[in-house]
C-alpha positions as CSV (number, residue, x, y, z in Angstrom):
1,M,-5.9,-13.5,8.3
2,R,-3.5,-14.3,10.3
3,Q,0.4,-12.8,9.5
4,N,3.5,-15.2,9.9
5,R,7.0,-14.7,10.3
6,L,9.4,-16.2,8.2
7,E,11.5,-18.8,10.3
8,P,14.8,-20.7,9.8
9,Q,13.7,-24.0,7.5
10,G,15.4,-27.4,9.6
11,T,17.7,-29.0,8.1
12,G,16.6,-32.7,8.8
13,M,13.3,-33.0,7.7
14,D,13.2,-35.4,4.9
15,T,15.6,-38.0,4.1
16,V,14.0,-40.0,1.3
17,T,13.9,-38.3,-2.0
18,G,11.1,-38.9,-3.2
19,T,8.9,-38.1,-0.2
20,A,10.6,-34.3,0.0
21,G,10.2,-34.2,-3.5
22,R,6.5,-35.0,-3.3
23,S,6.4,-32.7,-0.4
24,S,8.2,-29.7,-2.1
25,R,5.8,-30.2,-5.3
26,G,2.8,-29.7,-2.6
27,S,4.5,-26.6,-0.8
28,V,4.6,-25.3,-4.4
29,L,1.0,-26.1,-5.5
30,G,-0.4,-24.9,-2.2
31,R,1.6,-22.1,-2.1
32,G,0.4,-21.0,-5.5
33,A,-3.6,-21.4,-4.3
34,T,-2.6,-19.5,-1.4
35,T,-1.2,-16.4,-3.8
36,A,-4.3,-17.0,-5.9
37,A,-6.8,-16.5,-3.3
38,I,-5.0,-13.3,-1.9
39,A,-5.4,-11.8,-5.3
40,I,-8.7,-12.9,-6.0
41,V,-10.1,-10.8,-2.6
42,A,-7.5,-7.9,-4.0
43,Y,-8.5,-7.9,-7.2
44,A,-12.5,-8.2,-6.3
45,A,-11.9,-5.4,-3.3
46,M,-9.7,-2.9,-5.6
47,D,-13.1,-3.6,-8.6
48,M,-15.6,-2.7,-5.7
49,C,-13.7,0.4,-4.4
50,H,-13.9,1.8,-7.6
51,E,-17.5,1.3,-8.6
52,V,-19.0,1.7,-5.0
53,L,-16.5,4.2,-2.2
54,G,-15.8,5.8,-5.8
55,H,-18.8,6.0,-8.7
56,G,-21.5,5.3,-5.7
57,V,-20.2,7.7,-3.0
58,A,-20.0,10.4,-5.8
59,T,-23.2,10.4,-7.1
60,L,-24.3,11.8,-3.5
61,F,-22.8,14.7,-4.1
62,V,-24.4,15.1,-7.4
63,D,-28.1,16.0,-7.4
64,D,-29.0,14.6,-11.6
65,V,-27.2,11.4,-11.7
66,T,-29.0,8.6,-10.0
67,P,-27.2,4.6,-9.7
68,V,-29.8,2.4,-11.0
69,S,-27.7,-0.7,-10.9
70,L,-24.0,-2.1,-9.9
71,T,-22.3,-4.6,-12.0
72,T,-18.2,-5.8,-11.5
73,V,-18.0,-3.4,-14.9
74,A,-20.0,-0.5,-14.3
75,L,-22.2,1.8,-11.6
76,S,-24.7,2.5,-14.1
77,S,-26.6,5.5,-13.8
78,K,-29.6,7.8,-14.9
79,G,-27.8,11.2,-15.8
80,A,-24.1,11.9,-16.6
81,S,-21.9,13.8,-14.5
82,R,-17.5,14.6,-15.6
83,L,-17.5,14.5,-11.4
84,V,-18.9,10.5,-10.8
85,A,-16.6,9.8,-14.0
86,L,-12.9,11.0,-12.4
87,A,-14.4,9.6,-8.9
88,G,-13.8,6.1,-9.5
89,P,-10.4,6.0,-10.3
90,L,-9.7,8.5,-8.1
91,M,-10.6,6.8,-5.6
92,N,-8.3,3.9,-6.7
93,L,-5.6,6.3,-6.7
94,V,-5.7,7.2,-3.0
95,L,-6.7,4.0,-1.9
96,G,-3.7,3.6,-3.6
97,V,-1.1,5.0,-2.3
98,L,-2.6,4.8,1.4
99,A,-2.1,0.9,1.0
100,M,1.5,1.3,-0.4
101,A,2.2,4.0,2.3
102,W,1.3,1.3,5.2
103,F,2.9,-2.0,3.7
104,R,6.0,-0.3,3.2
105,R,6.1,0.2,7.1
106,R,5.7,-3.5,7.7
107,T,8.6,-6.1,7.8
108,T,6.6,-9.7,8.9
109,V,6.6,-11.4,5.8
110,G,3.0,-12.9,5.8
111,T,-0.2,-12.9,4.1
112,G,-1.4,-10.0,4.8
113,T,1.2,-7.7,4.6
114,F,1.2,-9.4,1.0
115,F,-2.4,-8.8,0.4
116,M,-2.1,-5.5,1.0
117,W,1.0,-5.3,-1.4
118,L,-1.2,-6.5,-4.5
119,F,-4.2,-4.6,-2.8
120,A,-2.1,-1.2,-3.2
121,T,-0.6,-2.0,-6.7
122,V,-3.9,-3.0,-8.5
123,N,-5.4,0.3,-7.0
124,L,-2.2,2.4,-8.5
125,L,-2.1,0.2,-11.9
126,N,-6.0,0.9,-12.4
127,G,-6.1,4.8,-11.5
128,T,-3.0,5.7,-13.6
129,G,-4.0,2.9,-16.8
130,Y,-7.7,4.4,-16.9
131,P,-5.5,8.1,-18.2
132,M,-3.7,6.0,-20.4
133,Y,-6.5,3.4,-21.7
134,S,-9.1,6.0,-22.3
135,G,-6.4,8.5,-24.1
136,I,-5.9,5.6,-26.6
137,L,-9.2,4.4,-27.4
138,D,-11.7,7.2,-26.2
139,F,-13.7,5.0,-24.0
140,G,-13.6,4.7,-20.2
141,D,-14.6,6.8,-17.1
142,M,-11.3,9.7,-18.4
143,A,-12.7,9.5,-21.4
144,A,-16.3,10.3,-20.7
145,V,-14.9,12.9,-18.0
146,I,-12.8,15.2,-21.4
147,A,-15.8,14.6,-23.6
148,G,-16.5,17.0,-25.2
149,W,-13.0,18.9,-24.8
150,Q,-11.2,20.5,-27.8
151,P,-9.1,20.0,-29.2
152,H,-9.9,16.3,-28.1
153,L,-7.3,14.3,-29.8
154,L,-4.5,17.0,-27.8
155,W,-6.6,16.4,-24.6
156,R,-6.7,12.2,-25.8
157,T,-3.1,12.5,-26.3
158,G,-2.2,14.5,-22.9
159,L,-4.3,12.1,-20.8
160,A,-2.9,9.3,-22.7
161,V,1.1,10.4,-21.7
162,L,0.1,10.8,-18.0
163,G,-1.1,7.9,-17.8
164,A,1.9,6.1,-19.6
165,A,3.8,7.8,-16.9
166,G,2.2,7.9,-13.8
167,Y,1.4,3.7,-14.9
168,Y,5.8,3.6,-14.9
169,L,6.4,5.6,-11.7
170,A,3.4,3.2,-10.0
171,L,5.4,0.1,-11.2
172,R,8.5,1.2,-9.9
173,V,7.4,1.9,-6.8
174,A,5.0,-1.1,-6.3
175,S,8.4,-3.3,-7.4
176,A,11.1,-1.6,-5.0
177,S,8.2,-1.9,-2.0
178,L,8.1,-5.0,-2.8
179,A,11.6,-5.9,-3.3
180,R,12.2,-4.0,0.1
181,W,9.6,-6.4,2.0
182,L,11.7,-9.5,1.1
183,D,14.9,-8.1,1.7
184,A,13.5,-7.5,5.1
185,G,12.1,-10.6,6.0
186,G,15.2,-12.4,4.9
187,V,13.4,-14.2,1.2
188,R,15.5,-14.0,-1.9
189,R,13.5,-12.3,-4.6
190,K,13.6,-14.7,-6.6
191,V,10.4,-15.9,-5.4
192,I,9.1,-13.0,-6.6
193,P,7.9,-13.7,-10.4
194,R,5.9,-17.0,-8.0
195,L,4.2,-14.1,-6.2
196,T,3.3,-11.9,-9.5
197,W,2.2,-14.8,-12.0
198,P,-0.6,-16.0,-10.3
199,G,-1.8,-12.8,-9.3
200,Y,-1.9,-11.9,-12.2
201,V,-3.8,-14.7,-13.8
202,A,-6.0,-15.3,-11.3
203,G,-7.0,-11.7,-10.6
204,G,-7.6,-11.7,-14.8
205,L,-9.4,-14.2,-14.9
206,L,-11.7,-13.3,-11.7
207,L,-12.3,-10.1,-13.7
208,V,-13.1,-11.8,-16.8
209,A,-15.9,-14.2,-15.1
210,G,-17.4,-11.1,-13.8
211,A,-17.7,-9.5,-16.9
212,A,-18.6,-12.3,-18.8
213,M,-22.1,-12.2,-16.9
214,N,-23.0,-8.8,-17.8
215,P,-25.8,-8.3,-19.9
216,I,-23.7,-6.5,-22.8
217,P,-21.7,-8.6,-23.8
218,N,-18.8,-6.6,-25.7
219,L,-18.1,-5.3,-21.6
220,V,-16.5,-8.9,-21.6
221,L,-13.7,-7.5,-24.2
222,L,-14.2,-4.1,-23.8
223,V,-13.4,-3.7,-19.8
224,G,-12.9,-7.4,-18.3
225,V,-9.5,-8.4,-20.7
226,S,-8.8,-5.1,-20.6
227,G,-8.8,-4.1,-17.0
228,G,-7.8,-7.9,-15.7
229,F,-5.3,-8.5,-17.8
230,G,-4.2,-5.5,-20.0
231,C,-4.2,-2.9,-17.2
232,M,-2.6,-5.1,-14.8
233,F,0.1,-6.5,-17.5
234,G,2.9,-4.4,-15.7
235,M,2.8,-7.2,-12.9
236,V,4.7,-9.7,-14.9
237,F,7.4,-6.9,-15.3
238,V,7.8,-6.2,-11.6
239,P,11.0,-8.9,-11.3
240,A,12.8,-6.8,-14.6
241,L,12.8,-3.8,-13.0
242,L,14.3,-4.1,-9.6
243,E,18.3,-4.2,-9.5
244,P,20.4,-7.2,-7.7
245,A,20.4,-7.4,-4.2
246,A,23.4,-6.6,-3.1
247,A,23.2,-9.7,-1.0
248,E,20.6,-12.0,-2.2
249,A,18.8,-14.2,1.0
250,A,17.5,-17.8,1.1
251,G,15.0,-17.8,2.8
252,E,11.8,-19.3,1.2
253,V,8.1,-17.4,1.0
254,P,7.0,-18.6,4.6
255,W,3.1,-19.4,3.4
256,G,2.2,-22.9,2.1
257,F,-1.9,-23.6,1.9
258,S,-4.6,-21.4,3.7
259,W,-7.7,-22.8,3.9
260,T,-9.0,-19.3,5.5
261,W,-7.3,-17.3,2.2
262,V,-8.8,-20.3,-0.5
263,G,-12.6,-20.5,1.5
264,G,-12.9,-16.7,1.9
265,A,-12.1,-16.2,-2.1
266,V,-14.2,-19.2,-3.2
267,L,-16.6,-16.6,-1.1
268,V,-15.5,-13.8,-3.0
269,A,-15.3,-14.8,-6.1
270,A,-18.7,-16.6,-6.3
271,L,-20.3,-13.6,-5.0
272,F,-18.0,-11.3,-7.3
273,V,-19.0,-13.2,-10.7
274,F,-22.6,-14.7,-10.1
275,A,-24.5,-12.4,-7.4
276,V,-22.7,-8.7,-8.9
277,G,-21.6,-9.8,-12.0
278,P,-24.8,-9.8,-14.1
279,G,-26.1,-6.9,-11.9
280,I,-27.3,-5.7,-8.4
281,A,-31.0,-3.1,-9.0
282,L,-30.7,-0.1,-7.5
283,H,-33.4,2.3,-8.1
284,A,-35.9,1.9,-10.4
């Protein structure tokens, strides 16, 4: 998917106020649609990396665990293993660190680079959010890792504290990296809410929709809502974590409506919700 460099804005584009106003509104809506589409692809990729590259690959190394079915909320299996449970969040952390390291080397302001930031951020938030979530609710991957360990309340408390600290650190790194990228591209930081909010809402709705197709109804709340909106809630605080820029840039985000991203997101969402959501049988 093509990346666009920030280009200077002309001064003689629209001289009629009504036309300029309609053009501006169209540009905002088009940019929002593209940003939401990028988020749909990033969230779906994060979720499948967690289930397939994390849990799924780990089952290949554990003899007494056999994957049975894949959905958007879980890789169901015969047998249990702490290693398989740990592999999902751990894969998110590894991919998040690698993707963020790659992103921080980029200065081109474009859709592809923003996708990499968003992919890195949601992986980091998911990987650090799982310990916090499991420690508080005693449910989820990390709860399976510490199941039976005593004193159990102490282990849960440690998980929650470790997860919260990691979550805050991940959010600080993601926020600073995004601001640095925008500064380097001459884009003002005031656009950040217009990047994070569409991503947060679209990505969260995707995970909820995928969970809603699961045969187990209570997973909509336990995994869909908590993972899509709860675990990623830090996204909305990205602007608040930043110090004011020494010299505020004047540029806008240099992308509008993209058929490539929107069309790709529609395809990804359809496969994620209607194919993976109800479950894909892996073994009888």
